[in-house]
SEZA-344365 format. One record per atom (N, C-alpha, C, O, CB): residue in three letters; atom name; x, y, z. Coordinates in pm, 1 decimal. Glycine has a CB too. Example, Ala and Ser with C-alpha at 12.3 -4.5 7.8 and 13.67 -1.06 7.14 Angstrom:
BEGIN
> residu/atome/east/north/up
> ALA/N/1319.0/-569.0/780.0 $
> ALA/CA/1230.0/-450.0/780.0 $
> ALA/C/1320.0/-330.0/780.0 $
> ALA/O/1423.6/-331.9/846.5 $
> ALA/CB/1130.8/-447.3/904.6 $
> SER/N/1285.0/-225.0/708.0 $
> SER/CA/1367.0/-106.0/714.0 $
> SER/C/1290.0/3.0/787.0 $
> SER/O/1340.9/113.8/803.9 $
> SER/CB/1408.4/-59.8/572.5 $
***
This chain:
BEGIN
> residu/atome/east/north/up
> MET/N/4058.6/19638.3/-5754.8 $
> MET/CA/4108.8/19531.5/-5837.2 $
> MET/C/4089.6/19561.8/-5986.4 $
> MET/O/4178.9/19537.9/-6067.8 $
> MET/CB/4040.1/19401.5/-5800.2 $
> TYR/N/3972.1/19614.5/-6020.4 $
> TYR/CA/3943.7/19641.7/-6161.4 $
> TYR/C/4037.2/19747.3/-6219.6 $
> TYR/O/4078.0/19737.9/-6335.3 $
> TYR/CB/3799.4/19686.4/-6177.8 $
> ILE/N/4070.0/19845.4/-6140.9 $
> ILE/CA/4162.2/19949.7/-6187.8 $
> ILE/C/4300.8/19890.1/-6207.6 $
> ILE/O/4367.7/19919.5/-6306.6 $
> ILE/CB/4168.0/20068.3/-6087.4 $
> SER/N/4343.6/19807.2/-6114.6 $
> SER/CA/4473.9/19742.1/-6124.6 $
> SER/C/4480.6/19653.3/-6249.1 $
> SER/O/4579.7/19655.9/-6322.1 $
> SER/CB/4502.2/19659.0/-5998.0 $
> ILE/N/4376.7/19575.9/-6273.0 $
> ILE/CA/4371.3/19489.8/-6392.1 $
> ILE/C/4370.7/19574.9/-6518.5 $
> ILE/O/4437.2/19541.5/-6616.6 $
> ILE/CB/4246.1/19398.4/-6388.4 $
> SER/N/4295.9/19684.3/-6516.4 $
> SER/CA/4287.7/19772.4/-6633.3 $
> SER/C/4422.2/19835.3/-6666.1 $
> SER/O/4461.6/19841.3/-6782.6 $
> SER/CB/4184.3/19881.5/-6609.9 $
> ILE/N/4491.8/19881.7/-6565.0 $
> ILE/CA/4623.7/19942.6/-6587.3 $
> ILE/C/4720.4/19837.7/-6641.4 $
> ILE/O/4794.3/19863.8/-6736.4 $
> ILE/CB/4679.1/20005.0/-6455.8 $
> GLY/N/4719.8/19718.8/-6580.5 $
> GLY/CA/4805.6/19611.2/-6629.6 $
> GLY/C/4772.1/19572.8/-6772.6 $
> GLY/O/4862.3/19552.3/-6853.8 $
> GLY/CB/4793.7/19489.9/-6540.0 $
> GLY/N/4643.7/19562.8/-6804.4 $
> GLY/CA/4601.7/19529.5/-6939.9 $
> GLY/C/4643.3/19634.1/-7041.6 $
> GLY/O/4682.9/19601.6/-7153.6 $
> GLY/CB/4452.9/19511.7/-6944.3 $
> PHE/N/4633.8/19760.2/-7001.3 $
> PHE/CA/4676.7/19870.3/-7088.6 $
> PHE/C/4825.8/19858.1/-7119.0 $
> PHE/O/4867.5/19865.7/-7234.6 $
> PHE/CB/4646.2/20007.6/-7023.0 $
> ILE/N/4905.1/19839.3/-7014.1 $
> ILE/CA/5050.7/19828.6/-7031.5 $
> ILE/C/5085.0/19705.4/-7115.3 $
> ILE/O/5167.8/19713.1/-7206.1 $
> ILE/CB/5122.2/19821.4/-6893.6 $
> GLY/N/5021.0/19590.9/-7085.0 $
> GLY/CA/5048.1/19468.5/-7159.7 $
> GLY/C/5012.1/19480.8/-7307.2 $
> GLY/O/5085.6/19432.4/-7393.3 $
> GLY/CB/4972.4/19353.5/-7098.6 $
> SER/N/4900.7/19544.5/-7336.5 $
> SER/CA/4858.6/19562.2/-7476.2 $
> SER/C/4956.0/19651.0/-7552.5 $
> SER/O/4988.9/19623.0/-7667.7 $
> SER/CB/4717.5/19622.2/-7482.6 $
> ILE/N/5001.3/19756.2/-7489.4 $
> ILE/CA/5099.9/19845.3/-7552.6 $
> ILE/C/5230.9/19770.3/-7576.0 $
> ILE/O/5292.6/19784.3/-7681.6 $
> ILE/CB/5125.0/19971.3/-7464.8 $
> LEU/N/5273.7/19690.2/-7477.2 $
> LEU/CA/5395.3/19609.7/-7494.3 $
> LEU/C/5381.3/19511.8/-7610.1 $
> LEU/O/5473.1/19496.1/-7690.6 $
> LEU/CB/5427.4/19533.5/-7365.4 $
> ARG/N/5264.8/19445.3/-7618.0 $
> ARG/CA/5242.1/19349.9/-7727.0 $
> ARG/C/5249.9/19419.5/-7862.2 $
> ARG/O/5316.4/19371.0/-7953.8 $
> ARG/CB/5105.5/19281.1/-7710.9 $
> TYR/N/5183.5/19530.9/-7874.2 $
> TYR/CA/5181.3/19605.2/-8000.4 $
> TYR/C/5321.5/19653.1/-8037.8 $
> TYR/O/5363.6/19640.5/-8152.8 $
> TYR/CB/5085.2/19725.0/-7990.6 $
> THR/N/5392.3/19707.6/-7940.8 $
> THR/CA/5524.9/19764.1/-7966.2 $
> THR/C/5627.6/19654.9/-7995.6 $
> THR/O/5695.9/19659.9/-8097.8 $
> THR/CB/5570.6/19847.8/-7846.6 $
> LEU/N/5638.6/19557.1/-7907.1 $
> LEU/CA/5738.5/19451.2/-7925.2 $
> LEU/C/5706.3/19363.9/-8045.1 $
> LEU/O/5793.6/19336.9/-8127.6 $
> LEU/CB/5747.8/19364.9/-7799.9 $
> GLY/N/5581.1/19319.3/-8055.6 $
> GLY/CA/5541.9/19234.6/-8168.2 $
> GLY/C/5561.8/19304.1/-8301.7 $
> GLY/O/5610.6/19243.6/-8397.2 $
> GLY/CB/5397.5/19192.5/-8153.9 $
> GLY/N/5524.1/19430.7/-8308.4 $
> GLY/CA/5540.6/19506.8/-8432.0 $
> GLY/C/5686.2/19528.7/-8467.3 $
> GLY/O/5725.3/19516.1/-8583.4 $
> GLY/CB/5471.2/19639.6/-8420.6 $
> TRP/N/5766.6/19561.7/-8367.1 $
> TRP/CA/5908.6/19585.9/-8392.1 $
> TRP/C/5977.1/19459.6/-8443.2 $
> TRP/O/6053.5/19463.9/-8539.7 $
> TRP/CB/5978.0/19635.7/-8264.5 $
> ILE/N/5948.9/19347.2/-8377.7 $
> ILE/CA/6009.0/19220.6/-8420.7 $
> ILE/C/5959.9/19183.9/-8559.7 $
> ILE/O/6039.6/19144.6/-8644.9 $
> ILE/CB/5976.4/19107.6/-8321.0 $
> GLN/N/5830.5/19196.1/-8583.8 $
> GLN/CA/5774.3/19157.5/-8712.5 $
> GLN/C/5830.2/19241.6/-8826.3 $
> GLN/O/5848.1/19191.4/-8937.3 $
> GLN/CB/5623.5/19169.2/-8709.1 $
> ASN/N/5857.4/19366.9/-8800.7 $
> ASN/CA/5911.5/19454.4/-8905.4 $
> ASN/C/6054.0/19418.4/-8943.0 $
> ASN/O/6104.0/19462.3/-9046.6 $
> ASN/CB/5906.3/19598.6/-8860.6 $
> ASN/N/6120.1/19338.9/-8859.7 $
> ASN/CA/6257.3/19299.4/-8887.5 $
> ASN/C/6268.2/19157.7/-8943.5 $
> ASN/O/6378.7/19110.3/-8969.5 $
> ASN/CB/6339.3/19310.6/-8762.3 $
> PHE/N/6155.5/19090.0/-8962.2 $
> PHE/CA/6152.5/18956.3/-9019.0 $
> PHE/C/6043.4/18952.2/-9125.3 $
> PHE/O/5948.9/19031.0/-9120.7 $
> PHE/CB/6128.3/18848.2/-8908.9 $
> VAL/N/6056.2/18861.0/-9220.5 $
> VAL/CA/5956.4/18852.8/-9327.3 $
> VAL/C/5898.7/18712.9/-9338.2 $
> VAL/O/5963.0/18614.4/-9301.9 $
> VAL/CB/6017.5/18894.3/-9460.6 $
> ASN/N/5777.4/18706.0/-9388.3 $
> ASN/CA/5709.7/18581.4/-9425.1 $
> ASN/C/5685.5/18482.8/-9310.6 $
> ASN/O/5660.6/18365.0/-9336.0 $
> ASN/CB/5788.6/18513.6/-9529.3 $
> PHE/N/5691.9/18527.1/-9188.5 $
> PHE/CA/5661.3/18440.2/-9075.3 $
> PHE/C/5620.6/18529.3/-8958.6 $
> PHE/O/5688.3/18628.3/-8930.7 $
> PHE/CB/5783.7/18348.7/-9037.6 $
> PRO/N/5511.4/18496.3/-8889.8 $
> PRO/CA/5464.6/18582.9/-8780.9 $
> PRO/C/5547.7/18567.5/-8653.6 $
> PRO/O/5496.0/18529.2/-8548.6 $
> PRO/CB/5319.2/18552.9/-8750.1 $
> VAL/N/5675.6/18597.7/-8664.4 $
> VAL/CA/5767.5/18579.0/-8552.3 $
> VAL/C/5737.5/18675.6/-8437.1 $
> VAL/O/5762.8/18642.9/-8321.2 $
> VAL/CB/5911.5/18597.3/-8599.4 $
> GLY/N/5684.4/18793.1/-8467.8 $
> GLY/CA/5649.0/18887.9/-8361.6 $
> GLY/C/5544.0/18829.7/-8268.8 $
> GLY/O/5557.3/18837.7/-8146.7 $
> GLY/CB/5598.4/19019.1/-8421.5 $
> THR/N/5440.9/18771.7/-8325.3 $
> THR/CA/5336.2/18708.2/-8245.8 $
> THR/C/5390.4/18587.3/-8171.8 $
> THR/O/5355.3/18563.9/-8056.2 $
> THR/CB/5218.7/18667.1/-8334.4 $
> LEU/N/5475.3/18510.9/-8237.4 $
> LEU/CA/5535.6/18393.7/-8174.5 $
> LEU/C/5617.7/18433.4/-8051.9 $
> LEU/O/5605.0/18370.9/-7946.6 $
> LEU/CB/5623.8/18318.7/-8275.2 $
> VAL/N/5700.6/18535.2/-8064.1 $
> VAL/CA/5783.3/18580.9/-7951.3 $
> VAL/C/5695.4/18629.1/-7836.8 $
> VAL/O/5721.5/18597.1/-7720.8 $
> VAL/CB/5879.2/18693.8/-7995.9 $
> VAL/N/5592.0/18705.4/-7868.1 $
> VAL/CA/5501.5/18755.1/-7764.6 $
> VAL/C/5431.2/18638.4/-7694.5 $
> VAL/O/5422.5/18636.7/-7571.7 $
> VAL/CB/5397.3/18851.7/-7825.6 $
> ASN/N/5381.5/18541.6/-7770.5 $
> ASN/CA/5310.5/18428.5/-7710.8 $
> ASN/C/5401.6/18341.5/-7624.3 $
> ASN/O/5363.3/18301.5/-7514.4 $
> ASN/CB/5247.6/18343.8/-7819.6 $
> VAL/N/5520.4/18312.5/-7673.2 $
> VAL/CA/5613.1/18228.3/-7597.1 $
> VAL/C/5662.3/18302.1/-7471.7 $
> VAL/O/5664.2/18245.0/-7362.7 $
> VAL/CB/5733.4/18186.5/-7685.6 $
> SER/N/5701.3/18427.3/-7487.3 $
> SER/CA/5751.5/18501.9/-7370.7 $
> SER/C/5640.6/18525.7/-7268.8 $
> SER/O/5665.1/18519.7/-7148.4 $
> SER/CB/5812.0/18636.7/-7414.7 $
> GLY/N/5519.3/18552.5/-7315.4 $
> GLY/CA/5407.3/18572.2/-7223.7 $
> GLY/C/5372.3/18445.8/-7147.7 $
> GLY/O/5343.4/18451.2/-7028.1 $
> GLY/CB/5286.1/18620.8/-7299.2 $
> SER/N/5374.7/18332.0/-7215.7 $
> SER/CA/5346.6/18204.6/-7150.0 $
> SER/C/5453.7/18173.1/-7046.1 $
> SER/O/5422.7/18127.0/-6936.3 $
> SER/CB/5337.8/18091.2/-7253.4 $
> PHE/N/5579.3/18197.9/-7080.9 $
> PHE/CA/5688.5/18175.5/-6986.0 $
> PHE/C/5673.5/18266.5/-6864.4 $
> PHE/O/5685.4/18220.8/-6750.7 $
> PHE/CB/5824.9/18199.3/-7053.9 $
> LEU/N/5647.6/18394.0/-6887.7 $
> LEU/CA/5634.2/18488.8/-6776.4 $
> LEU/C/5516.2/18454.5/-6686.5 $
> LEU/O/5526.1/18465.7/-6564.3 $
> LEU/CB/5618.5/18630.7/-6829.5 $
> LEU/N/5405.1/18412.9/-6745.6 $
> LEU/CA/5290.1/18374.9/-6664.3 $
> LEU/C/5323.6/18255.0/-6576.9 $
> LEU/O/5290.1/18252.6/-6458.5 $
> LEU/CB/5169.1/18343.6/-6753.2 $
> GLY/N/5389.6/18156.0/-6634.9 $
> GLY/CA/5430.2/18039.6/-6556.9 $
> GLY/C/5524.7/18077.7/-6443.7 $
> GLY/O/5511.7/18027.7/-6332.0 $
> GLY/CB/5496.3/17936.7/-6647.0 $
> LEU/N/5618.8/18165.2/-6472.4 $
> LEU/CA/5713.6/18210.2/-6370.9 $
> LEU/C/5644.1/18286.0/-6258.5 $
> LEU/O/5671.0/18262.3/-6140.7 $
> LEU/CB/5820.4/18298.1/-6434.2 $
> ILE/N/5555.4/18376.4/-6295.2 $
> ILE/CA/5483.1/18455.5/-6194.6 $
> ILE/C/5395.2/18364.9/-6108.5 $
> ILE/O/5389.8/18381.4/-5986.7 $
> ILE/CB/5396.8/18564.8/-6262.7 $
> MET/N/5326.9/18270.3/-6170.7 $
> MET/CA/5240.8/18179.8/-6093.6 $
> MET/C/5323.8/18090.7/-6001.6 $
> MET/O/5284.1/18064.2/-5888.2 $
> MET/CB/5155.5/18093.1/-6188.1 $
> TYR/N/5437.3/18045.3/-6049.7 $
> TYR/CA/5525.3/17964.3/-5964.0 $
> TYR/C/5572.0/18046.8/-5844.7 $
> TYR/O/5564.7/18001.2/-5730.6 $
> TYR/CB/5647.5/17911.6/-6044.1 $
> LEU/N/5619.5/18166.8/-5870.8 $
> LEU/CA/5667.3/18252.6/-5762.5 $
> LEU/C/5556.0/18288.2/-5665.1 $
> LEU/O/5581.3/18305.6/-5545.9 $
> LEU/CB/5728.4/18379.5/-5819.3 $
> SER/N/5434.4/18299.0/-5713.9 $
> SER/CA/5320.4/18331.0/-5627.8 $
> SER/C/5274.6/18211.2/-5546.4 $
> SER/O/5260.8/18219.2/-5424.4 $
> SER/CB/5205.1/18382.9/-5711.0 $
> GLU/N/5251.0/18100.1/-5615.3 $
> GLU/CA/5192.0/17983.7/-5549.9 $
> GLU/C/5289.8/17905.3/-5463.4 $
> GLU/O/5253.2/17856.9/-5356.2 $
> GLU/CB/5134.5/17892.9/-5652.9 $
> TYR/N/5413.2/17892.7/-5509.2 $
> TYR/CA/5507.6/17805.8/-5438.8 $
> TYR/C/5611.0/17881.6/-5356.2 $
> TYR/O/5669.2/17824.7/-5263.8 $
> TYR/CB/5578.1/17718.5/-5537.5 $
> GLN/N/5634.5/18006.2/-5387.2 $
> GLN/CA/5734.9/18083.0/-5314.8 $
> GLN/C/5674.4/18195.5/-5231.5 $
> GLN/O/5743.1/18255.0/-5148.5 $
> GLN/CB/5834.8/18140.0/-5411.5 $
> GLY/N/5545.3/18225.3/-5253.3 $
> GLY/CA/5480.0/18333.2/-5180.2 $
> GLY/C/5540.4/18469.7/-5208.3 $
> GLY/O/5536.0/18559.5/-5124.3 $
> GLY/CB/5486.1/18305.6/-5033.4 $
> PHE/N/5597.0/18484.3/-5327.9 $
> PHE/CA/5670.6/18605.7/-5363.1 $
> PHE/C/5579.8/18725.7/-5388.8 $
> PHE/O/5615.4/18838.7/-5355.1 $
> PHE/CB/5755.1/18580.1/-5484.8 $
> PHE/N/5462.5/18701.9/-5448.6 $
> PHE/CA/5370.6/18810.4/-5480.2 $
> PHE/C/5243.2/18796.5/-5397.0 $
> PHE/O/5193.5/18685.9/-5375.5 $
> PHE/CB/5337.2/18811.6/-5631.2 $
> GLY/N/5192.0/18908.5/-5351.2 $
> GLY/CA/5061.3/18908.7/-5286.7 $
> GLY/C/4952.5/18896.5/-5391.8 $
> GLY/O/4979.6/18904.3/-5511.6 $
> GLY/CB/5041.4/19036.4/-5202.7 $
> GLU/N/4829.2/18877.3/-5346.5 $
> GLU/CA/4718.2/18854.5/-5439.1 $
> GLU/C/4698.2/18970.7/-5536.3 $
> GLU/O/4681.2/18948.2/-5656.2 $
> GLU/CB/4590.5/18830.7/-5361.4 $
> GLU/N/4699.8/19093.4/-5486.8 $
> GLU/CA/4675.6/19207.8/-5575.6 $
> GLU/C/4785.8/19222.6/-5679.6 $
> GLU/O/4757.6/19251.4/-5795.9 $
> GLU/CB/4664.0/19336.6/-5494.3 $
> THR/N/4910.2/19203.2/-5639.3 $
> THR/CA/5021.6/19211.8/-5734.5 $
> THR/C/5012.8/19099.2/-5836.2 $
> THR/O/5034.2/19120.7/-5955.5 $
> THR/CB/5157.2/19206.7/-5661.1 $
> ARG/N/4981.4/18979.2/-5789.0 $
> ARG/CA/4967.2/18864.4/-5879.1 $
> ARG/C/4857.2/18889.5/-5981.8 $
> ARG/O/4875.5/18861.8/-6100.4 $
> ARG/CB/4936.6/18736.3/-5799.0 $
> ILE/N/4745.6/18940.6/-5937.9 $
> ILE/CA/4634.4/18968.3/-6028.8 $
> ILE/C/4672.4/19077.9/-6129.3 $
> ILE/O/4641.2/19067.0/-6247.9 $
> ILE/CB/4509.0/19010.0/-5948.9 $
> PHE/N/4739.2/19182.4/-6081.8 $
> PHE/CA/4786.6/19288.3/-6171.7 $
> PHE/C/4877.5/19229.8/-6279.0 $
> PHE/O/4861.7/19259.2/-6397.5 $
> PHE/CB/4861.4/19398.1/-6092.5 $
> LEU/N/4972.8/19146.6/-6237.0 $
> LEU/CA/5070.6/19091.9/-6330.2 $
> LEU/C/5010.8/18986.8/-6423.4 $
> LEU/O/5039.1/18987.3/-6543.2 $
> LEU/CB/5185.9/19032.0/-6253.8 $
> THR/N/4928.2/18896.7/-6369.5 $
> THR/CA/4879.5/18785.4/-6451.9 $
> THR/C/4757.5/18821.1/-6535.8 $
> THR/O/4759.9/18807.7/-6658.1 $
> THR/CB/4846.2/18668.2/-6364.0 $
> ILE/N/4652.6/18865.9/-6471.4 $
> ILE/CA/4529.8/18897.7/-6545.6 $
> ILE/C/4547.3/19026.7/-6624.6 $
> ILE/O/4507.7/19034.9/-6740.9 $
> ILE/CB/4409.5/18910.2/-6449.5 $
> GLY/N/4606.7/19127.0/-6561.1 $
> GLY/CA/4623.3/19256.3/-6626.8 $
> GLY/C/4735.9/19256.6/-6728.5 $
> GLY/O/4711.6/19252.7/-6849.1 $
> GLY/CB/4648.3/19362.7/-6524.4 $
> LEU/N/4859.8/19261.4/-6679.4 $
> LEU/CA/4976.5/19279.6/-6765.9 $
> LEU/C/4994.1/19165.2/-6866.0 $
> LEU/O/4996.0/19188.6/-6986.8 $
> LEU/CB/5101.7/19292.6/-6681.3 $
> ILE/N/5006.8/19042.8/-6817.1 $
> ILE/CA/5030.2/18930.0/-6907.4 $
> ILE/C/4904.8/18899.0/-6989.8 $
> ILE/O/4915.5/18861.8/-7106.6 $
> ILE/CB/5073.3/18805.4/-6827.4 $
> GLY/N/4786.6/18914.1/-6930.2 $
> GLY/CA/4662.4/18893.7/-7004.9 $
> GLY/C/4648.1/18991.6/-7120.2 $
> GLY/O/4600.8/18954.6/-7227.7 $
> GLY/CB/4543.3/18906.4/-6912.4 $
> GLY/N/4688.6/19116.0/-7098.6 $
> GLY/CA/4687.1/19214.7/-7206.5 $
> GLY/C/4797.9/19190.1/-7306.9 $
> GLY/O/4782.8/19217.6/-7425.9 $
> GLY/CB/4699.6/19354.6/-7150.0 $
> TYR/N/4908.8/19138.2/-7258.2 $
> TYR/CA/5024.6/19111.2/-7343.9 $
> TYR/C/4997.4/18994.4/-7437.2 $
> TYR/O/5028.0/19001.6/-7556.3 $
> TYR/CB/5148.7/19082.6/-7259.0 $
> THR/N/4940.1/18886.4/-7384.1 $
> THR/CA/4907.7/18771.4/-7467.1 $
> THR/C/4803.4/18681.3/-7403.2 $
> THR/O/4830.1/18619.6/-7300.0 $
> THR/CB/5032.1/18692.3/-7495.8 $
> PRO/N/4685.5/18672.7/-7462.5 $
> PRO/CA/4584.3/18580.0/-7410.8 $
> PRO/C/4628.3/18434.1/-7421.2 $
> PRO/O/4576.6/18349.3/-7348.4 $
> PRO/CB/4453.4/18599.0/-7485.6 $
> LEU/N/4722.7/18403.4/-7509.9 $
> LEU/CA/4770.3/18266.1/-7523.8 $
> LEU/C/4834.3/18217.5/-7394.4 $
> LEU/O/4830.5/18098.1/-7364.8 $
> LEU/CB/4870.2/18255.6/-7639.3 $
> SER/N/4892.5/18307.6/-7317.6 $
> SER/CA/4957.3/18266.0/-7193.6 $
> SER/C/4856.4/18203.7/-7097.7 $
> SER/O/4887.6/18104.4/-7032.0 $
> SER/CB/5026.7/18385.0/-7127.0 $
> THR/N/4737.4/18259.5/-7088.7 $
> THR/CA/4633.8/18203.5/-7002.3 $
> THR/C/4590.4/18067.4/-7054.0 $
> THR/O/4573.6/17973.8/-6975.9 $
> THR/CB/4513.1/18298.4/-6993.3 $
> PHE/N/4572.4/18055.7/-7183.3 $
> PHE/CA/4537.7/17928.0/-7245.4 $
> PHE/C/4643.5/17822.8/-7212.8 $
> PHE/O/4610.0/17710.2/-7176.2 $
> PHE/CB/4523.1/17943.9/-7398.2 $
> SER/N/4769.6/17859.0/-7225.9 $
> SER/CA/4878.8/17765.6/-7196.7 $
> SER/C/4878.5/17725.0/-7050.4 $
> SER/O/4893.1/17607.1/-7017.9 $
> SER/CB/5013.7/17827.5/-7233.3 $
> TYR/N/4862.2/17821.5/-6963.4 $
> TYR/CA/4863.7/17793.5/-6819.4 $
> TYR/C/4746.5/17702.9/-6780.5 $
> TYR/O/4764.6/17606.1/-6706.7 $
> TYR/CB/4858.3/17925.2/-6738.8 $
> GLU/N/4627.8/17734.1/-6829.6 $
> GLU/CA/4510.2/17653.1/-6795.9 $
> GLU/C/4523.1/17511.5/-6850.7 $
> GLU/O/4482.2/17415.6/-6785.2 $
> GLU/CB/4382.8/17718.7/-6850.3 $
> SER/N/4579.3/17498.0/-6969.6 $
> SER/CA/4600.9/17364.6/-7026.8 $
> SER/C/4698.7/17285.5/-6940.6 $
> SER/O/4676.9/17167.6/-6912.5 $
> SER/CB/4653.8/17375.1/-7172.1 $
> PHE/N/4806.4/17351.3/-6899.0 $
> PHE/CA/4904.7/17285.0/-6813.3 $
> PHE/C/4843.7/17243.3/-6680.3 $
> PHE/O/4871.5/17134.1/-6630.7 $
> PHE/CB/5024.1/17376.5/-6788.9 $
> ARG/N/4760.8/17329.5/-6622.4 $
> ARG/CA/4698.4/17295.2/-6493.3 $
> ARG/C/4607.7/17172.6/-6507.1 $
> ARG/O/4602.6/17089.4/-6416.6 $
> ARG/CB/4617.1/17415.2/-6438.9 $
> LEU/N/4536.8/17160.8/-6618.1 $
> LEU/CA/4454.9/17041.7/-6641.2 $
> LEU/C/4542.9/16917.8/-6654.9 $
> LEU/O/4511.2/16812.3/-6599.9 $
> LEU/CB/4368.0/17059.5/-6767.1 $
> LEU/N/4652.4/16930.5/-6727.6 $
> LEU/CA/4745.1/16819.2/-6743.8 $
> LEU/C/4808.9/16782.9/-6609.8 $
> LEU/O/4819.2/16665.1/-6575.8 $
> LEU/CB/4853.6/16854.1/-6847.1 $
> ASP/N/4851.0/16882.4/-6535.1 $
> ASP/CA/4913.6/16861.7/-6405.1 $
> ASP/C/4817.3/16795.5/-6306.1 $
> ASP/O/4859.3/16721.3/-6217.3 $
> ASP/CB/4963.0/16994.9/-6349.0 $
> GLY/N/4689.5/16823.0/-6322.4 $
> GLY/CA/4587.7/16764.1/-6236.2 $
> GLY/C/4537.4/16629.5/-6287.3 $
> GLY/O/4435.1/16579.0/-6241.1 $
> GLY/CB/4471.9/16858.9/-6222.2 $
> SER/N/4610.3/16571.5/-6383.6 $
> SER/CA/4574.9/16441.1/-6441.9 $
> SER/C/4435.5/16442.1/-6503.7 $
> SER/O/4364.5/16341.6/-6499.3 $
> SER/CB/4582.8/16331.9/-6335.5 $
> LYS/N/4396.8/16553.7/-6560.3 $
> LYS/CA/4266.5/16565.3/-6626.4 $
> LYS/C/4287.2/16570.2/-6778.0 $
> LYS/O/4252.3/16667.4/-6844.9 $
> LYS/CB/4189.6/16692.5/-6577.0 $
> LEU/N/4344.9/16462.5/-6828.7 $
> LEU/CA/4383.4/16455.2/-6969.1 $
> LEU/C/4264.3/16470.2/-7063.4 $
> LEU/O/4275.8/16536.5/-7166.5 $
> LEU/CB/4453.3/16324.4/-6996.1 $
> THR/N/4151.0/16410.2/-7030.1 $
> THR/CA/4032.5/16420.2/-7115.2 $
> THR/C/3983.8/16565.2/-7121.9 $
> THR/O/3951.4/16615.6/-7229.4 $
> THR/CB/3920.0/16327.9/-7062.5 $
> LEU/N/3979.0/16631.3/-7006.3 $
> LEU/CA/3937.3/16772.2/-7006.0 $
> LEU/C/4036.0/16860.4/-7080.2 $
> LEU/O/3996.6/16951.4/-7153.1 $
> LEU/CB/3921.4/16822.3/-6863.2 $
> MET/N/4165.2/16833.0/-7061.2 $
> MET/CA/4266.0/16911.7/-7130.9 $
> MET/C/4253.2/16894.6/-7281.9 $
> MET/O/4260.1/16992.3/-7356.5 $
> MET/CB/4406.5/16871.7/-7084.7 $
> THR/N/4234.5/16771.6/-7326.7 $
> THR/CA/4219.1/16745.4/-7470.1 $
> THR/C/4095.7/16816.6/-7525.6 $
> THR/O/4101.2/16876.3/-7633.2 $
> THR/CB/4209.2/16593.8/-7496.3 $
> ALA/N/3986.0/16810.4/-7453.3 $
> ALA/CA/3862.5/16878.8/-7496.5 $
> ALA/C/3884.8/17029.8/-7501.1 $
> ALA/O/3840.1/17096.5/-7594.4 $
> ALA/CB/3744.2/16845.0/-7401.3 $
> TYR/N/3953.2/17083.2/-7401.2 $
> TYR/CA/3981.9/17227.6/-7396.8 $
> TYR/C/4070.5/17269.0/-7513.8 $
> TYR/O/4044.0/17369.7/-7579.6 $
> TYR/CB/4049.8/17265.4/-7263.5 $
> LEU/N/4174.0/17192.5/-7539.3 $
> LEU/CA/4264.3/17222.9/-7652.0 $
> LEU/C/4190.4/17218.7/-7785.1 $
> LEU/O/4203.9/17308.8/-7867.8 $
> LEU/CB/4382.0/17123.9/-7655.0 $
> MET/N/4112.1/17112.9/-7804.7 $
> MET/CA/4039.7/17098.6/-7931.1 $
> MET/C/3935.6/17208.4/-7950.4 $
> MET/O/3921.0/17262.4/-8060.1 $
> MET/CB/3972.3/16962.6/-7937.3 $
> ALA/N/3863.9/17240.8/-7844.2 $
> ALA/CA/3761.2/17344.0/-7854.5 $
> ALA/C/3822.8/17481.5/-7878.9 $
> ALA/O/3766.9/17563.3/-7952.0 $
> ALA/CB/3675.8/17346.6/-7727.8 $
> THR/N/3936.4/17506.2/-7818.3 $
> THR/CA/4001.2/17637.5/-7832.4 $
> THR/C/4065.5/17653.2/-7969.5 $
> THR/O/4048.6/17755.3/-8036.1 $
> THR/CB/4106.8/17657.1/-7723.1 $
> VAL/N/4138.9/17551.2/-8010.2 $
> VAL/CA/4209.8/17559.1/-8138.9 $
> VAL/C/4109.7/17541.6/-8252.0 $
> VAL/O/4147.7/17544.8/-8369.0 $
> VAL/CB/4322.5/17451.5/-8148.1 $
***
């Protein structure tokens, strides 16, 4: 598992650096590269978790490689977004608010 997570994290970090840098070099005065990486990573994490949990599309090892490794290396914000949503989805508004405030 650790090797799988490490490989995914390596690939995700390289993708973040490459895509974020390329986008940022084409725009000025706004961190659009980071914004694109954070939004796309959050969307992909949500999609992968949906396909895993509700459709049974990915096995545990593949899910862990993709979510913790690849997407985790690509953008830590995606995990923050997913965990916040899970608290909201579980009607744990007080915990979600505390988590958001403590993180931000």
